[in-house]
DOROBA-567824 format. One record per residue (C-alpha): residue number from 1; y, x, z. Coordinates in nm, 2 decimals. Each point is the difference from the previous one (the first is absolute). Layout:
<pts>
[pt NUM, [Y, X, Z]]
...
</pts>
This chain:
<pts>
[pt 1, [3.49, 15.28, 17.74]]
[pt 2, [0.35, -0.06, -0.18]]
[pt 3, [0.18, -0.36, 0.18]]
[pt 4, [0.14, -0.21, -0.23]]
[pt 5, [0.34, -0.07, 0.03]]
[pt 6, [0.18, -0.37, 0.05]]
[pt 7, [0.21, 0.09, -0.33]]
[pt 8, [-0.36, 0.13, -0.18]]
[pt 9, [-0.09, -0.36, 0.07]]
[pt 10, [0.26, -0.14, -0.11]]
[pt 11, [-0.03, 0.15, -0.31]]
[pt 12, [-0.35, -0.07, -0.09]]
[pt 13, [0.07, -0.39, 0.08]]
[pt 14, [0.32, 0.00, -0.22]]
[pt 15, [-0.25, 0.14, -0.30]]
[pt 16, [-0.28, -0.20, 0.06]]
[pt 17, [0.28, -0.32, -0.06]]
[pt 18, [0.12, 0.16, -0.27]]
[pt 19, [-0.37, 0.01, -0.18]]
[pt 20, [-0.07, -0.35, 0.05]]
[pt 21, [0.31, -0.15, -0.13]]
[pt 22, [-0.06, 0.21, -0.29]]
[pt 23, [-0.31, -0.13, -0.04]]
[pt 24, [0.13, -0.33, 0.04]]
[pt 25, [0.26, 0.07, -0.29]]
[pt 26, [-0.22, 0.11, -0.19]]
[pt 27, [-0.26, -0.30, 0.02]]
[pt 28, [0.34, -0.24, -0.06]]
[pt 29, [0.04, 0.17, -0.32]]
[pt 30, [-0.32, -0.01, -0.15]]
[pt 31, [0.01, -0.34, 0.10]]
[pt 32, [0.27, -0.12, -0.20]]
[pt 33, [-0.13, 0.23, -0.29]]
[pt 34, [-0.33, -0.18, 0.03]]
[pt 35, [0.22, -0.33, -0.04]]
[pt 36, [0.24, 0.09, -0.26]]
[pt 37, [-0.29, 0.15, -0.22]]
[pt 38, [-0.24, -0.33, 0.09]]
[pt 39, [0.32, -0.24, -0.10]]
[pt 40, [0.08, 0.16, -0.29]]
[pt 41, [-0.35, 0.02, -0.14]]
[pt 42, [-0.04, -0.34, 0.06]]
[pt 43, [0.32, -0.08, -0.19]]
[pt 44, [-0.18, 0.21, -0.30]]
[pt 45, [0.31, 0.26, 0.07]]
[pt 46, [-0.24, 0.30, -0.04]]
[pt 47, [-0.31, -0.18, -0.14]]
[pt 48, [-0.08, 0.18, -0.37]]
[pt 49, [-0.18, -0.30, -0.05]]
[pt 50, [0.31, -0.29, 0.03]]
[pt 51, [0.26, 0.24, -0.17]]
[pt 52, [0.11, -0.17, -0.35]]
[pt 53, [-0.08, 0.27, -0.30]]
[pt 54, [0.29, -0.03, -0.25]]
[pt 55, [-0.12, -0.18, -0.26]]
[pt 56, [-0.12, 0.11, -0.35]]
[pt 57, [0.32, 0.03, -0.25]]
[pt 58, [-0.09, -0.25, -0.24]]
[pt 59, [0.12, 0.10, -0.33]]
[pt 60, [0.16, -0.34, -0.19]]
[pt 61, [-0.03, -0.08, -0.36]]
[pt 62, [0.33, -0.08, -0.12]]
[pt 63, [0.00, -0.36, -0.16]]
[pt 64, [0.07, 0.01, -0.35]]
[pt 65, [0.25, -0.22, -0.18]]
[pt 66, [-0.16, -0.30, -0.18]]
[pt 67, [-0.01, 0.10, -0.41]]
[pt 68, [0.24, -0.19, -0.19]]
[pt 69, [-0.16, -0.13, -0.33]]
[pt 70, [0.20, -0.10, -0.29]]
[pt 71, [-0.10, -0.38, -0.04]]
[pt 72, [-0.08, -0.16, -0.35]]
[pt 73, [0.27, -0.27, -0.02]]
[pt 74, [-0.08, -0.21, -0.35]]
[pt 75, [0.21, -0.27, 0.09]]
[pt 76, [0.35, 0.06, 0.23]]
[pt 77, [0.12, -0.21, 0.27]]
[pt 78, [0.27, 0.16, 0.11]]
[pt 79, [0.34, -0.06, 0.16]]
[pt 80, [0.31, 0.26, 0.03]]
[pt 81, [0.29, 0.08, 0.20]]
[pt 82, [0.31, 0.06, -0.10]]
[pt 83, [0.06, 0.36, 0.14]]
[pt 84, [-0.31, 0.02, 0.18]]
[pt 85, [0.10, -0.23, 0.28]]
[pt 86, [-0.34, 0.03, 0.16]]
[pt 87, [-0.11, 0.12, 0.35]]
[pt 88, [-0.34, -0.11, -0.03]]
[pt 89, [-0.08, -0.04, 0.36]]
[pt 90, [-0.28, -0.30, 0.08]]
[pt 91, [0.22, -0.32, -0.02]]
[pt 92, [0.15, 0.13, -0.34]]
[pt 93, [-0.35, 0.04, -0.11]]
[pt 94, [-0.12, -0.30, 0.12]]
[pt 95, [0.23, -0.16, -0.18]]
[pt 96, [-0.04, 0.20, -0.37]]
[pt 97, [-0.42, -0.09, 0.12]]
[pt 98, [0.11, -0.35, -0.03]]
[pt 99, [0.09, 0.01, -0.38]]
[pt 100, [-0.32, 0.10, -0.10]]
[pt 101, [0.14, 0.35, -0.16]]
[pt 102, [-0.20, 0.25, -0.10]]
[pt 103, [0.31, 0.27, -0.01]]
[pt 104, [0.37, 0.09, 0.07]]
[pt 105, [0.28, 0.22, -0.25]]
[pt 106, [0.16, 0.27, 0.13]]
[pt 107, [0.33, 0.12, -0.13]]
[pt 108, [0.11, 0.35, 0.09]]
[pt 109, [0.37, -0.03, -0.07]]
[pt 110, [0.26, 0.25, -0.19]]
[pt 111, [0.34, 0.03, -0.08]]
[pt 112, [0.22, 0.11, -0.28]]
[pt 113, [0.30, 0.17, 0.14]]
[pt 114, [0.34, 0.05, -0.21]]
[pt 115, [-0.07, 0.40, 0.01]]
[pt 116, [-0.32, -0.10, -0.22]]
[pt 117, [-0.27, 0.10, 0.32]]
[pt 118, [-0.24, -0.23, 0.09]]
[pt 119, [-0.04, -0.09, 0.38]]
[pt 120, [-0.26, -0.16, 0.13]]
[pt 121, [0.08, -0.27, 0.24]]
[pt 122, [-0.26, 0.00, 0.30]]
[pt 123, [-0.21, 0.32, 0.07]]
[pt 124, [-0.37, 0.03, -0.17]]
[pt 125, [-0.17, -0.01, 0.32]]
[pt 126, [0.16, -0.38, 0.03]]
[pt 127, [-0.20, -0.11, -0.30]]
[pt 128, [-0.30, 0.21, 0.05]]
[pt 129, [-0.05, -0.16, 0.35]]
[pt 130, [0.03, -0.37, -0.13]]
[pt 131, [-0.25, 0.12, -0.30]]
[pt 132, [-0.27, 0.11, 0.32]]
[pt 133, [0.06, -0.33, 0.20]]
[pt 134, [-0.06, -0.20, -0.31]]
[pt 135, [-0.29, 0.16, -0.09]]
[pt 136, [-0.15, 0.00, 0.36]]
[pt 137, [0.08, -0.38, -0.02]]
[pt 138, [-0.25, -0.03, -0.28]]
[pt 139, [0.31, -0.05, -0.22]]
[pt 140, [0.00, 0.15, -0.34]]
[pt 141, [0.37, 0.20, -0.11]]
[pt 142, [0.21, -0.06, -0.28]]
[pt 143, [0.22, 0.32, 0.00]]
[pt 144, [0.31, -0.04, -0.23]]
[pt 145, [0.24, 0.23, -0.03]]
[pt 146, [0.39, -0.15, 0.03]]
[pt 147, [0.27, 0.20, -0.12]]
[pt 148, [0.26, -0.26, -0.06]]
[pt 149, [0.20, 0.03, 0.29]]
[pt 150, [0.14, -0.34, 0.18]]
[pt 151, [0.07, -0.20, -0.28]]
[pt 152, [0.31, -0.24, -0.11]]
[pt 153, [-0.02, -0.33, 0.06]]
[pt 154, [-0.10, -0.05, -0.39]]
[pt 155, [-0.30, 0.15, 0.09]]
[pt 156, [0.05, 0.35, -0.20]]
[pt 157, [-0.01, 0.38, 0.16]]
[pt 158, [0.37, 0.09, 0.18]]
[pt 159, [-0.05, 0.34, -0.26]]
[pt 160, [-0.20, 0.02, -0.30]]
[pt 161, [-0.15, 0.31, -0.15]]
[pt 162, [0.14, 0.16, -0.30]]
[pt 163, [-0.05, 0.33, 0.01]]
[pt 164, [-0.33, 0.15, -0.17]]
[pt 165, [-0.02, 0.25, 0.28]]
[pt 166, [-0.10, -0.31, 0.26]]
[pt 167, [-0.31, -0.06, -0.18]]
[pt 168, [-0.14, 0.36, 0.13]]
[pt 169, [0.16, -0.05, 0.35]]
[pt 170, [-0.17, -0.36, 0.04]]
[pt 171, [-0.31, 0.15, -0.15]]
[pt 172, [-0.04, 0.27, 0.27]]
[pt 173, [0.08, -0.26, 0.27]]
[pt 174, [-0.25, -0.22, -0.16]]
[pt 175, [-0.28, 0.26, -0.03]]
[pt 176, [0.05, 0.05, 0.39]]
[pt 177, [-0.11, -0.38, 0.06]]
[pt 178, [-0.26, -0.02, -0.26]]
[pt 179, [-0.17, 0.35, 0.22]]
[pt 180, [0.10, -0.21, 0.32]]
[pt 181, [-0.14, -0.31, -0.15]]
[pt 182, [-0.27, 0.16, -0.09]]
[pt 183, [-0.07, 0.23, 0.34]]
[pt 184, [0.03, -0.40, 0.17]]
[pt 185, [-0.24, -0.16, -0.22]]
[pt 186, [0.30, -0.28, -0.11]]
[pt 187, [-0.13, -0.25, -0.26]]
[pt 188, [0.25, -0.03, -0.23]]
[pt 189, [0.31, 0.20, -0.08]]
[pt 190, [0.29, -0.01, -0.20]]
[pt 191, [0.18, 0.27, -0.05]]
[pt 192, [0.35, -0.16, -0.06]]
[pt 193, [0.09, -0.38, 0.04]]
[pt 194, [0.15, -0.17, -0.28]]
[pt 195, [0.10, 0.32, -0.27]]
[pt 196, [0.11, -0.26, -0.21]]
[pt 197, [0.22, -0.11, 0.29]]
[pt 198, [0.15, 0.34, 0.12]]
[pt 199, [0.04, 0.23, -0.32]]
[pt 200, [0.37, -0.05, -0.18]]
[pt 201, [-0.24, -0.04, -0.33]]
[pt 202, [-0.26, -0.07, -0.15]]
[pt 203, [-0.12, 0.34, -0.19]]
[pt 204, [0.02, 0.20, 0.40]]
[pt 205, [-0.20, -0.32, 0.12]]
[pt 206, [-0.29, 0.06, -0.27]]
[pt 207, [0.05, 0.35, 0.09]]
[pt 208, [-0.13, -0.06, 0.38]]
[pt 209, [-0.29, -0.20, -0.13]]
[pt 210, [-0.14, 0.27, -0.19]]
[pt 211, [0.04, 0.26, 0.23]]
[pt 212, [-0.12, -0.21, 0.32]]
[pt 213, [-0.37, 0.00, -0.17]]
[pt 214, [-0.01, 0.38, 0.05]]
[pt 215, [-0.04, -0.13, 0.38]]
[pt 216, [-0.36, -0.10, -0.03]]
[pt 217, [-0.06, 0.36, 0.04]]
[pt 218, [0.09, -0.06, 0.41]]
[pt 219, [-0.08, -0.36, 0.05]]
[pt 220, [-0.36, -0.12, -0.05]]
[pt 221, [0.09, -0.41, 0.08]]
[pt 222, [0.17, -0.17, -0.19]]
[pt 223, [0.28, 0.07, -0.16]]
[pt 224, [0.27, -0.31, -0.07]]
[pt 225, [0.26, -0.05, -0.30]]
[pt 226, [0.24, -0.21, 0.23]]
[pt 227, [0.30, -0.16, -0.18]]
[pt 228, [0.27, -0.21, 0.06]]
[pt 229, [-0.06, -0.39, -0.17]]
[pt 230, [-0.19, 0.06, -0.26]]
[pt 231, [0.12, 0.33, -0.08]]
[pt 232, [0.18, 0.12, -0.33]]
[pt 233, [-0.02, -0.24, -0.33]]
[pt 234, [-0.26, 0.30, -0.17]]
[pt 235, [-0.20, 0.21, 0.19]]
[pt 236, [-0.13, 0.30, -0.05]]
[pt 237, [-0.37, 0.16, 0.03]]
[pt 238, [-0.07, -0.06, 0.38]]
[pt 239, [-0.40, 0.13, -0.06]]
[pt 240, [-0.01, 0.23, 0.30]]
[pt 241, [0.07, -0.27, 0.26]]
[pt 242, [-0.26, -0.19, 0.14]]
[pt 243, [0.21, -0.31, 0.13]]
[pt 244, [0.32, -0.20, -0.17]]
[pt 245, [0.21, -0.19, 0.25]]
[pt 246, [0.31, -0.19, -0.06]]
[pt 247, [0.26, -0.18, 0.24]]
[pt 248, [0.11, -0.34, -0.01]]
[pt 249, [0.32, -0.07, 0.22]]
[pt 250, [0.10, -0.41, -0.01]]
[pt 251, [0.24, -0.14, 0.17]]
[pt 252, [0.08, -0.33, -0.10]]
[pt 253, [-0.22, -0.39, 0.01]]
[pt 254, [-0.04, 0.04, -0.44]]
[pt 255, [-0.35, -0.04, 0.04]]
[pt 256, [-0.08, -0.04, -0.37]]
[pt 257, [0.20, 0.30, -0.09]]
[pt 258, [-0.18, 0.21, 0.22]]
[pt 259, [-0.34, -0.13, -0.10]]
[pt 260, [0.14, 0.13, -0.34]]
[pt 261, [0.09, 0.33, 0.08]]
[pt 262, [-0.35, 0.07, 0.19]]
[pt 263, [-0.20, -0.14, -0.29]]
[pt 264, [0.18, 0.30, -0.20]]
[pt 265, [-0.02, 0.22, 0.22]]
[pt 266, [-0.40, -0.03, 0.06]]
[pt 267, [-0.06, -0.01, -0.37]]
[pt 268, [0.19, 0.30, -0.10]]
[pt 269, [-0.15, 0.22, 0.30]]
[pt 270, [-0.35, -0.11, -0.05]]
[pt 271, [0.08, 0.09, -0.37]]
[pt 272, [0.07, 0.30, 0.11]]
[pt 273, [-0.30, 0.05, 0.24]]
[pt 274, [-0.25, -0.03, -0.32]]
[pt 275, [0.20, 0.22, -0.17]]
[pt 276, [0.01, 0.28, 0.20]]
[pt 277, [-0.31, -0.05, 0.14]]
[pt 278, [0.16, -0.04, 0.34]]
[pt 279, [-0.22, -0.12, 0.36]]
[pt 280, [0.25, -0.28, 0.05]]
[pt 281, [0.34, -0.15, 0.04]]
[pt 282, [0.18, -0.15, 0.30]]
[pt 283, [0.32, -0.08, 0.16]]
[pt 284, [0.13, 0.27, 0.19]]
[pt 285, [0.27, -0.22, 0.14]]
[pt 286, [0.05, -0.37, 0.02]]
[pt 287, [0.33, -0.13, 0.20]]
[pt 288, [0.26, -0.25, 0.02]]
[pt 289, [0.35, 0.02, 0.17]]
[pt 290, [0.04, -0.14, 0.28]]
[pt 291, [0.37, 0.01, -0.02]]
[pt 292, [-0.06, -0.25, -0.32]]
[pt 293, [-0.30, -0.24, 0.08]]
[pt 294, [-0.11, -0.18, 0.32]]
[pt 295, [-0.32, 0.01, 0.15]]
[pt 296, [-0.12, -0.26, -0.17]]
[pt 297, [0.07, 0.11, -0.36]]
[pt 298, [-0.15, 0.40, 0.10]]
[pt 299, [-0.26, -0.11, 0.08]]
[pt 300, [-0.05, -0.27, -0.30]]
[pt 301, [0.11, 0.31, -0.25]]
[pt 302, [-0.33, 0.20, 0.16]]
[pt 303, [-0.22, -0.32, -0.01]]
[pt 304, [0.09, -0.01, -0.38]]
[pt 305, [-0.06, 0.37, -0.07]]
[pt 306, [-0.36, -0.05, 0.13]]
[pt 307, [-0.04, -0.32, -0.17]]
[pt 308, [0.12, 0.18, -0.31]]
[pt 309, [-0.17, 0.29, -0.04]]
[pt 310, [-0.36, 0.00, 0.24]]
[pt 311, [-0.24, 0.13, -0.19]]
[pt 312, [0.20, 0.18, -0.26]]
[pt 313, [0.13, 0.30, 0.19]]
[pt 314, [-0.18, 0.26, 0.23]]
[pt 315, [0.20, -0.05, 0.34]]
[pt 316, [0.31, -0.08, 0.13]]
[pt 317, [0.26, 0.17, 0.27]]
[pt 318, [0.28, -0.25, 0.19]]
[pt 319, [0.29, 0.19, 0.08]]
[pt 320, [0.15, -0.16, 0.35]]
[pt 321, [-0.16, 0.14, 0.29]]
[pt 322, [0.32, 0.06, 0.14]]
[pt 323, [0.35, -0.17, 0.14]]
[pt 324, [0.20, 0.11, -0.34]]
[pt 325, [0.11, -0.19, -0.31]]
[pt 326, [-0.41, -0.06, -0.12]]
[pt 327, [-0.11, -0.07, 0.35]]
[pt 328, [-0.31, -0.28, -0.03]]
[pt 329, [-0.08, 0.14, 0.37]]
[pt 330, [0.18, -0.32, 0.18]]
[pt 331, [-0.10, -0.21, -0.27]]
[pt 332, [-0.35, -0.22, 0.14]]
[pt 333, [-0.05, -0.20, -0.32]]
[pt 334, [0.01, 0.33, -0.22]]
[pt 335, [-0.23, 0.21, 0.23]]
[pt 336, [-0.22, -0.32, -0.04]]
[pt 337, [0.02, 0.03, -0.39]]
[pt 338, [-0.11, 0.35, 0.02]]
[pt 339, [-0.24, -0.05, 0.24]]
[pt 340, [-0.19, -0.26, -0.19]]
[pt 341, [-0.01, 0.15, -0.29]]
[pt 342, [-0.14, 0.36, 0.15]]
[pt 343, [-0.25, -0.17, 0.17]]
[pt 344, [-0.17, -0.07, -0.39]]
</pts>
C-alpha cells in the first residue's frame, strides 16, 4: 500500500479549502442576485403589468375659424377714425361699444405722386387685419377707398386727378378692394372717397361714377357713392348703387345755417334715393374741426345734426375717433350725444 506523503496531504487540504471558498462565493452571488431581482420586481422595474404603455396617438380635429357672415344693417350707427387710427384692443373696443355703435369706417389710403403714379400709404394687411378684428367684435364695416392723400389746410386734396388715364388706374385699385371686401364680407363699400372732390373736373368725376357701377360684378354687399358735402349741383344717373352718402363738415356755431344746410342735403339725397330706387341715404362723414370750435360747440353741432335729421336718413358716421383735427375721442359731451342718440 502506497503511503501518502505530507506534501500530498497539504495539497488535498488546500483544494478542500478552495472548494469551500468557491461554494461560499457562489452562495453570496446568488444571494445578491436574489436581493436585486426582488427589489427590482417590488419597484415594478421588471413587471410587465406596471410598465406604462405608450398612450395611443389621438388625432386632434383642427379647430375651425368662426365663419364671418355679412351683417344686414339697415341703419348705420358708425364712427370713423382719420387715417384708420384704430387699435381695436380690448379697452378701445369697450369704449366704442359704449357709444352704442354698430360699425366703423375703414379707409385704405393712397396718394398721387408728382410723377403721376398712385402709391399706397400703408400695406394692405394693415387694413385687412382691422376688418377682421372689427368683424370679430361684432362691428359692421364701411370700407372707403381714400386716394386724396394728405389734405391741405382747406380740406382739398394736395393733388387732384386730372388725367383720363387715372380713371383706369383708380378702377384697378377699386376692383382689387372690391374683391377683398367680398372675401371679408364687408357690409358697405365705397370704391372712391368723394370723387367730386378728388377729380380736377366734373366730367372726370361723372366718368368715374358711371364706371364704378361695374364693381357690382365683384362685390355683392352694399355699393356706396360717397360725395363731398352735398355733391355737385347736378348728379347724373346713379342707378346701380345701393346707397348715397354725403360728407358734412361744420366748424362754427352758426346753428341756424347748419340746420338749413342739413335740410338741403336731406331733401336732395332723398329725392335721388327715390328717383334711382336706392336702398338708402346716410351721412358718410360728419365732423367739426377742433382747431376752429370748442368741445362744447362740437357737441352742440352733433346734437343739432341728430335733432334736425333723425328719422329722415338711414344712418350716420361721425368722424374723429382719433387725436387729429376732427377729434371727438377726448370730448365727453360729444360722445354722450352720440351714445344717447345711437341707443334709440
